[in-house]
C-alpha positions as CSV (number, residue, x, y, z in Angstrom):
1,X,29.2,-8.6,8.9
2,X,25.7,-8.6,7.4
3,X,24.1,-11.1,5.1
4,X,23.3,-10.5,1.5
5,X,24.7,-11.3,-1.9
6,X,28.2,-10.3,-2.9
7,X,26.6,-7.8,-5.3
8,X,24.6,-6.2,-2.5
9,X,27.7,-6.0,-0.3
10,X,29.5,-3.9,-2.9
11,X,26.8,-1.3,-3.1
12,X,27.4,2.1,-1.4
13,X,25.3,3.1,1.6
14,X,23.0,6.1,1.0
15,X,24.4,8.3,3.9
16,X,28.1,7.7,3.4
17,X,30.0,10.9,4.1
18,X,27.4,12.3,6.5
19,X,28.9,12.9,9.9
20,X,26.8,12.7,13.1
21,X,27.9,13.7,16.6
22,X,25.7,12.4,19.3
23,X,25.5,13.4,23.0
24,X,22.5,11.4,24.2
25,X,21.4,8.6,26.5
26,X,19.1,5.6,26.6
27,X,17.2,4.8,23.3
28,X,14.9,7.4,21.9
29,X,17.8,9.7,21.0
30,X,20.6,7.2,20.4
31,X,18.2,5.0,18.5
32,X,17.8,7.7,15.9
33,X,21.5,8.0,15.4
34,X,21.7,4.2,15.1
35,X,19.2,4.3,12.3
36,X,21.3,6.9,10.5
37,X,24.2,4.6,11.0
38,X,22.2,1.8,9.4
39,X,22.1,4.1,6.3
40,X,25.9,4.6,6.4
41,X,26.3,7.8,8.4
42,X,29.6,8.1,10.4
43,X,28.3,8.4,14.0
44,X,30.4,9.4,16.9
45,X,28.9,8.9,20.3
46,X,30.2,11.1,23.1
47,X,30.0,9.8,26.7
48,X,31.2,11.3,30.0
49,X,31.1,10.5,33.6
50,X,30.1,6.8,34.1
51,X,28.9,6.7,30.5
52,X,25.4,6.3,29.1
53,X,23.3,4.9,32.0
54,X,21.7,2.5,29.5
55,X,24.9,0.5,29.8
56,X,23.8,-0.6,33.3
57,X,20.1,-0.9,32.7
58,X,20.0,-4.7,32.9
59,X,16.7,-5.6,34.5
60,X,13.0,-5.1,33.5
61,X,10.6,-7.0,35.7
62,X,11.8,-10.5,35.8
63,X,13.9,-10.2,32.6
64,X,17.7,-10.1,32.9
65,X,19.0,-8.1,30.0
66,X,22.7,-8.3,30.9
67,X,25.4,-9.6,28.5
68,X,28.6,-11.4,29.3
69,X,30.4,-8.0,29.9
70,X,27.8,-7.1,32.5
71,X,26.2,-4.4,30.3
72,X,22.6,-4.3,28.9
73,X,21.7,-5.7,25.5
74,X,19.6,-2.5,25.1
75,X,22.8,-0.5,25.0
76,X,24.0,-2.6,22.1
77,X,20.6,-2.1,20.3
78,X,20.7,1.7,20.8
79,X,24.3,2.2,19.9
80,X,25.0,0.0,16.9
81,X,27.1,1.5,14.0
82,X,28.9,4.0,16.3
83,X,32.4,5.0,17.3
84,X,32.5,5.9,21.0
85,X,34.7,8.5,22.7
86,X,34.9,9.7,26.3
87,X,34.9,13.5,26.5
88,X,34.2,15.8,29.4
89,X,32.4,18.7,27.8
90,X,32.0,20.5,31.1
91,X,35.7,21.3,31.0
92,X,36.8,24.2,28.7
93,X,39.2,22.0,26.7
94,X,36.4,19.4,26.3
95,X,34.0,22.0,24.9
96,X,36.7,23.1,22.4
97,X,37.1,19.5,21.2
98,X,33.3,19.3,20.9
99,X,33.2,22.5,18.9
100,X,35.9,21.2,16.6
101,X,33.8,18.0,16.1
102,X,30.6,20.0,15.5
103,X,32.3,22.3,13.0
104,X,33.1,19.2,10.8
105,X,29.7,17.5,11.4
106,X,26.5,17.5,9.5
107,X,24.3,16.6,12.4
108,X,24.4,17.0,16.2
109,X,21.9,14.9,18.1
110,X,20.9,15.0,21.7
111,X,18.0,14.1,24.0
112,X,19.0,16.0,27.1
113,X,16.5,18.3,28.8
114,X,16.1,21.9,27.5
115,X,17.7,23.4,30.6
116,X,20.6,20.9,30.6
117,X,21.4,21.7,26.9
118,X,21.6,25.4,27.7
119,X,23.8,24.8,30.7
120,X,26.2,22.6,28.8
121,X,26.2,24.9,25.7
122,X,24.9,22.2,23.4
123,X,21.6,23.9,22.5
124,X,21.0,25.0,18.9
125,X,21.7,28.7,19.5
126,X,25.2,27.8,20.9
127,X,26.2,25.3,18.3
128,X,24.9,27.1,15.2
129,X,27.5,29.8,16.0
130,X,30.1,27.0,15.6
131,X,28.5,25.6,12.5
132,X,25.6,27.5,10.8
133,X,24.9,24.5,8.6
134,X,24.5,22.0,11.4
135,X,21.3,20.0,11.6
136,X,20.6,20.1,15.4
137,X,18.4,17.2,16.2
138,X,16.6,16.9,19.6
139,X,14.4,14.2,21.1
140,X,12.4,15.0,24.3
141,X,9.6,13.5,26.3
142,X,6.8,16.0,25.5
143,X,8.0,18.5,22.9
144,X,9.9,21.8,22.8
145,X,7.0,24.0,24.0
146,X,4.3,24.0,26.7
147,X,4.3,23.4,30.4
148,X,6.0,19.9,30.1
149,X,8.8,21.0,27.8
150,X,11.6,20.5,30.4
151,X,10.3,17.3,32.0
152,X,12.2,14.0,31.5
153,X,10.4,10.9,30.2
154,X,10.7,7.3,29.3
155,X,8.9,5.0,27.0
156,X,5.9,4.2,29.3
157,X,5.3,7.9,29.9
158,X,5.1,8.5,26.1
159,X,2.6,5.6,25.8
160,X,0.5,6.9,28.6
161,X,0.4,10.5,27.5
162,X,-0.4,9.7,23.8
163,X,-3.3,7.3,24.5
164,X,-1.5,4.3,23.3
165,X,-2.1,2.3,26.5
166,X,-5.8,2.2,25.7
167,X,-5.4,1.1,22.0
168,X,-6.4,-2.5,22.7
169,X,-9.9,-1.4,23.6
170,X,-9.7,-2.8,27.2
171,X,-11.0,-0.7,30.0
172,X,-7.7,-0.8,31.9
173,X,-4.5,0.6,30.3
174,X,-2.0,-1.9,28.9
175,X,1.7,-1.2,28.4
176,X,3.4,-2.4,25.2
177,X,6.8,-3.8,26.2
178,X,10.2,-3.8,24.6
179,X,10.8,-0.1,23.9
180,X,8.1,0.3,21.3
181,X,7.5,4.0,22.0
182,X,11.2,4.8,22.2
183,X,11.7,3.1,18.8
184,X,8.9,5.1,17.3
185,X,10.4,8.3,18.5
186,X,13.8,7.2,17.1
187,X,12.2,6.6,13.7
188,X,10.5,10.0,13.8
189,X,13.7,11.7,14.7
190,X,15.7,10.0,12.0
191,X,13.0,10.9,9.5
192,X,13.3,14.6,10.6
193,X,17.1,14.5,10.2
194,X,16.9,13.1,6.8
195,X,14.3,15.7,5.8
196,X,16.5,18.5,7.2
197,X,19.5,17.2,5.3
198,X,17.6,17.2,2.1
199,X,16.4,20.7,2.7
200,X,19.9,21.9,3.4
201,X,21.1,20.3,0.2
202,X,18.4,22.1,-1.7
203,X,18.3,25.4,0.2
204,X,21.7,25.6,1.8
205,X,20.5,26.2,5.4
206,X,20.9,24.3,8.6
207,X,18.2,24.1,11.2
208,X,16.9,22.7,14.5
209,X,14.5,19.7,14.4
210,X,12.7,18.4,17.4
211,X,10.9,15.0,17.9
212,X,9.4,13.7,21.1
213,X,7.9,10.6,22.7
214,X,4.5,12.3,23.0
215,X,4.5,13.6,19.4
216,X,5.7,10.2,18.0
217,X,2.9,8.5,19.9
218,X,0.2,10.8,18.6
219,X,1.5,10.3,15.0
220,X,1.4,6.6,15.6
221,X,-2.2,7.1,16.9
222,X,-3.2,9.2,13.8
223,X,-6.2,7.1,12.8
224,X,-7.4,6.8,16.4
225,X,-7.1,10.6,17.0
226,X,-9.0,11.3,13.8
227,X,-11.8,8.8,14.7
228,X,-12.1,10.5,18.1
229,X,-12.1,14.1,16.7
230,X,-14.4,13.5,13.8
231,X,-16.8,10.7,14.9
232,X,-16.2,10.6,18.7
233,X,-15.1,7.0,18.3
234,X,-12.3,5.8,20.7
235,X,-10.5,2.5,21.0
236,X,-12.9,1.6,23.8
237,X,-15.7,1.5,21.3
238,X,-13.7,-1.0,19.2
239,X,-13.4,-3.7,21.8
240,X,-10.8,-6.4,21.8
241,X,-13.6,-8.9,22.6
242,X,-13.6,-11.5,19.8
243,X,-17.4,-11.7,20.0
244,X,-18.0,-8.2,18.9
245,X,-16.3,-8.4,15.5
246,X,-17.1,-10.2,12.3
247,X,-15.7,-13.8,12.0
248,X,-13.9,-12.5,9.0
249,X,-12.0,-10.1,11.2
250,X,-11.0,-12.3,14.0
251,X,-8.6,-14.7,15.7
252,X,-9.0,-18.5,16.0
253,X,-7.0,-21.1,17.9
254,X,-6.2,-24.2,15.9
255,X,-5.7,-27.9,16.9
256,X,-2.0,-27.3,17.8
257,X,-2.9,-24.4,20.1
258,X,-1.5,-21.9,17.7
259,X,-3.5,-18.9,16.6
260,X,-4.5,-17.7,13.1
261,X,-5.9,-14.3,12.3
262,X,-8.3,-13.1,9.6
263,X,-8.9,-9.6,8.2
264,X,-11.3,-9.2,5.3
265,X,-12.9,-6.1,3.9
266,X,-15.5,-5.9,2.7
267,X,-17.2,-8.8,4.4
268,X,-19.6,-9.6,1.5
269,X,-16.7,-10.3,-0.9
270,X,-15.3,-13.1,1.2
271,X,-18.2,-14.7,3.2
272,X,-19.1,-17.3,0.6
273,X,-15.5,-18.4,0.0
274,X,-14.8,-18.5,3.7
275,X,-17.8,-20.8,4.4
276,X,-17.0,-23.1,1.6
277,X,-13.3,-23.3,2.5
278,X,-14.2,-24.2,6.1
279,X,-17.0,-26.6,5.1
280,X,-19.7,-24.5,6.5
281,X,-21.9,-24.0,3.5
282,X,-25.1,-24.5,5.6
283,X,-24.4,-21.0,7.0
284,X,-24.9,-19.5,3.6
285,X,-28.7,-20.3,3.7
286,X,-29.2,-19.1,7.2
287,X,-31.1,-15.8,7.0
288,X,-29.5,-14.5,10.2
289,X,-26.1,-14.4,8.5
290,X,-27.2,-13.2,5.1
291,X,-25.4,-9.8,5.3
292,X,-22.6,-8.2,7.3
293,X,-25.1,-6.5,9.6
294,X,-26.6,-9.9,10.6
295,X,-23.2,-11.5,10.9
296,X,-22.2,-8.8,13.4
297,X,-25.4,-9.1,15.3
298,X,-24.9,-12.9,15.7
299,X,-21.1,-12.7,15.8
300,X,-20.8,-14.6,19.2
301,X,-22.7,-17.5,17.8
302,X,-20.6,-17.5,14.6
303,X,-17.3,-17.3,16.4
304,X,-18.3,-20.2,18.6
305,X,-19.1,-22.3,15.5
306,X,-15.8,-21.5,13.9
307,X,-13.8,-22.0,17.1
308,X,-14.9,-25.6,16.9
309,X,-14.1,-25.9,13.2
310,X,-10.6,-24.4,13.6
311,X,-9.8,-26.7,16.5
312,X,-10.0,-29.7,14.1
313,X,-6.8,-28.9,12.1
314,X,-3.4,-27.5,12.8
315,X,-2.5,-23.9,11.9
316,X,-0.4,-25.0,8.9
317,X,-3.2,-27.1,7.6
318,X,-5.7,-24.3,7.8
319,X,-3.3,-21.8,6.2
320,X,-2.8,-24.2,3.3
321,X,-6.5,-24.5,2.8
322,X,-7.4,-20.8,3.3
323,X,-4.6,-19.2,1.3
324,X,-5.3,-21.5,-1.6
325,X,-8.7,-19.8,-1.7
326,X,-7.0,-16.4,-1.6
327,X,-8.5,-15.6,1.8
328,X,-6.6,-13.1,3.9
329,X,-5.2,-15.1,6.8
330,X,-1.8,-15.3,8.4
331,X,-0.3,-16.9,11.5
332,X,-0.1,-15.1,14.8
333,X,3.6,-15.6,15.5
334,X,5.6,-15.1,18.6
335,X,9.1,-13.7,18.5
336,X,10.7,-17.2,18.4
337,X,8.7,-18.0,15.2
338,X,9.6,-14.6,13.6
339,X,13.3,-15.4,14.0
340,X,13.0,-18.3,11.6
341,X,10.1,-17.2,9.5
342,X,11.0,-17.9,5.8
343,X,9.3,-14.7,4.7
344,X,11.3,-12.5,7.1
345,X,14.5,-14.2,6.1
346,X,13.8,-13.9,2.3
347,X,13.4,-10.2,2.6
348,X,16.3,-9.6,5.1
349,X,13.8,-8.4,7.8
350,X,15.8,-10.8,10.0
351,X,19.5,-11.3,9.2
352,X,22.4,-13.2,10.5
353,X,25.1,-11.1,12.2
354,X,28.4,-11.8,13.8
355,X,29.6,-9.6,16.7
356,X,32.7,-9.8,19.0
357,X,30.5,-9.8,22.1
358,X,27.2,-11.4,21.0
359,X,28.6,-14.0,18.6
360,X,26.4,-15.3,15.7
361,X,22.9,-13.9,16.3
362,X,19.8,-13.0,14.3
363,X,19.0,-9.3,14.3
364,X,16.4,-7.1,12.6
365,X,17.5,-6.1,9.2
366,X,16.9,-2.6,7.7
367,X,13.2,-2.7,6.6
368,X,13.6,-0.9,3.3
369,X,15.1,-2.5,0.1
370,X,17.2,-0.1,-2.1
371,X,18.0,-1.1,-5.7
372,X,21.2,0.9,-5.8
373,X,22.3,1.0,-2.2
374,X,22.7,-1.2,0.9
375,X,21.7,-0.6,4.5
376,X,21.8,-2.3,7.8
377,X,23.8,-2.9,11.0
378,X,27.5,-2.6,10.4
379,X,28.7,-3.0,14.0
380,X,27.4,-3.2,17.5
381,X,28.0,-0.7,20.3
382,X,31.5,0.5,21.4
383,X,33.0,0.1,24.8
384,X,33.2,3.3,26.9
385,X,35.7,5.6,25.2
386,X,36.8,2.8,22.8
387,X,37.6,5.1,19.8
388,X,38.7,8.2,21.7
389,X,42.3,8.2,20.5
390,X,41.3,7.2,16.9
391,X,38.9,10.1,16.6
392,X,41.3,12.6,18.2
393,X,44.1,11.6,15.8
394,X,41.7,12.0,12.9
395,X,40.9,15.5,14.0
396,X,44.7,16.3,14.0
397,X,45.6,16.0,17.7
398,X,49.1,14.7,18.4
399,X,50.1,11.9,20.7
400,X,51.5,14.5,23.2
401,X,48.2,16.5,23.1
402,X,46.2,13.3,23.6
403,X,48.4,12.4,26.6
404,X,47.9,15.8,28.2
405,X,44.2,15.7,27.7
406,X,44.1,12.3,29.3
407,X,46.1,13.5,32.3
408,X,43.6,16.4,32.7
409,X,40.6,14.1,32.6
410,X,39.2,15.7,29.5
411,X,39.3,12.4,27.6
412,X,39.7,8.7,28.5
């Protein structure tokens, strides 16, 4: 299903044999289990009622995210690598089945509210009685303690609370689109699960771990928070205005209307090479630009000069010139360019994948290269209750027991 050499395809996956039971919705929680599935964990997603509401979340603004089956592509993203079952855990027999699954599992993952977990009996204190070695993973909006501990949240709320909406330096808050905060929380939660599994391997104890949108956002903002705490510098002091930076840390639009970005530190090391590569050696004898302090003071004038220079050649032409001089430039790519970027393809950051619903598509590959293992998407999301009977039979339920549970509405 995934690309790679035949040798790579034969390698084991690092989490093979680890069993994860998930009772979660939308992305921040399910996305964490999907990452564990990328690493080879056996993930069973439990749904009840109408199923995970992310299945029907098909519009954002003017964007239609629905697939041919009427469901959202976000559900496919959040629930890759999983087997899906329908189980009503509010029924006594449903809870017994859940306990049977938890008893055999390594990880239980949920992102329901604190009060809801207690009501359903899926909180840590309840499930540790079933399996003392369980890693009970939780994802919330704002963390397990404090006045907001039982409030629901979505991606934009995590961005807002953590300060991420001001990270561009603009005076007005700006939302990053595409589930960036949800994905950050999913990464943090998967990191926590992996750490807890290692601790259990070494020390023999299960435990509860808790990640949140707010906490993930603050961790993502670690440098900004430290700048604010230690030096009272906020992103508002580091404006996104191109005319308040060095030309060696800036953006330029080329002849073909495509952008290129430069980031050089320290300035002095690269200034002479930059001027020579762009044919602006006259700037080297101008006393106003003799040092980094002067170049910052006259940044607006310098940027105007280089705007005219970069407009004379295409982006690819400039990259060939600048990279040959070992200057630190790269293209500012949009998503369409990323999909076919040779560098992304060479490192399997973008891979070809074939799915029964999506067909042949390019998807994000697992971003880490292992020398002895493989990782990445194995399958996309299950239909509602698709693997119920398979999972029940593997737990030892007979056909007659399965039929009776169906008639009682415990499974579907």
